[in-house]
C-alpha positions as CSV (number, residue, x, y, z in Angstrom):
1,M,-13.4,-7.5,-9.6
2,L,-16.9,-6.2,-9.3
3,V,-18.3,-9.8,-9.3
4,F,-16.2,-10.7,-6.3
5,V,-17.3,-7.5,-4.5
6,L,-20.9,-8.3,-5.1
7,L,-20.4,-11.9,-4.0
8,A,-18.8,-10.6,-0.8
9,I,-21.8,-8.4,-0.1
10,G,-24.1,-11.3,-0.7
11,A,-22.0,-13.6,1.6
12,H,-22.2,-11.0,4.3
13,F,-26.0,-11.1,4.4
14,F,-26.7,-14.7,3.3
15,F,-24.9,-18.0,4.0
16,V,-23.2,-19.2,0.8
17,G,-20.5,-21.5,2.3
18,M,-17.7,-19.0,1.9
19,G,-17.0,-15.9,4.0
20,A,-17.0,-12.4,2.7
21,G,-13.3,-12.1,3.3
22,D,-12.6,-14.9,0.7
23,F,-14.4,-13.0,-2.0
24,L,-12.8,-9.7,-1.0
25,L,-9.4,-11.3,-1.2
26,L,-10.2,-12.7,-4.6
27,A,-11.3,-9.2,-5.7
28,T,-7.9,-7.9,-4.6
29,F,-6.1,-10.7,-6.4
30,S,-8.1,-9.9,-9.6
31,L,-6.4,-6.6,-9.7
32,T,-3.1,-8.3,-10.6
33,F,-4.2,-11.4,-12.5
34,S,-6.4,-12.0,-15.6
35,S,-9.7,-13.9,-15.3
36,T,-8.1,-17.2,-16.5
37,K,-5.3,-16.8,-13.9
38,I,-8.0,-16.2,-11.2
39,L,-9.6,-19.5,-12.3
40,W,-6.2,-21.3,-11.9
41,L,-5.8,-19.6,-8.6
42,I,-9.1,-21.0,-7.3
43,Q,-8.2,-24.4,-8.6
44,I,-4.8,-24.4,-6.9
45,A,-6.4,-23.1,-3.7
46,S,-9.0,-25.8,-3.8
47,A,-6.2,-28.4,-4.1
48,F,-4.4,-26.9,-1.1
49,G,-7.7,-27.0,0.8
50,I,-8.3,-30.6,0.1
51,L,-4.7,-31.5,1.0
52,V,-5.0,-29.6,4.3
53,F,-8.4,-31.3,5.1
54,V,-7.0,-34.7,4.4
55,L,-3.8,-34.1,6.5
56,K,-5.7,-32.6,9.5
57,K,-6.4,-34.8,12.5
58,E,-9.8,-33.2,13.3
59,R,-12.4,-33.2,10.5
60,D,-13.9,-29.8,10.9
61,R,-14.1,-26.7,8.8
62,I,-10.9,-25.1,7.5
63,P,-10.2,-21.5,6.6
64,F,-9.9,-20.9,2.9
65,V,-8.0,-17.6,3.0
66,P,-4.6,-19.3,3.8
67,C,-5.1,-21.6,0.8
68,L,-5.9,-18.6,-1.4
69,F,-2.8,-16.8,-0.1
70,L,-0.5,-19.8,-0.8
71,S,-2.0,-20.4,-4.3
72,Y,-1.6,-16.6,-5.1
73,H,2.1,-16.7,-4.3
74,A,2.6,-20.0,-6.0
75,L,1.0,-18.7,-9.2
76,L,2.8,-15.4,-8.9
77,L,6.2,-17.1,-8.7
78,F,5.3,-19.4,-11.6
79,T,4.2,-16.4,-13.7
80,M,7.4,-14.5,-12.9
81,F,9.8,-17.4,-13.6
82,S,8.0,-18.9,-16.6
83,K,9.0,-16.1,-19.0
């Protein structure tokens, strides 16, 4: 969690391609998931982001927070029902 908070502070002051809110949301999600599940969450969110970018008509920047939110809930449901 501390890594994501430090990345959020760095993203606030320097341009790193992601906003500080993305890292703060990942820090919040890291309270409920392990580090391997967080890596899966980022992978699923990236796949959602690529899918949204391909399906959009305009080719501009897309927000990553909704992709993180959808992947969090998909991973949460998978974790709950896989046991």
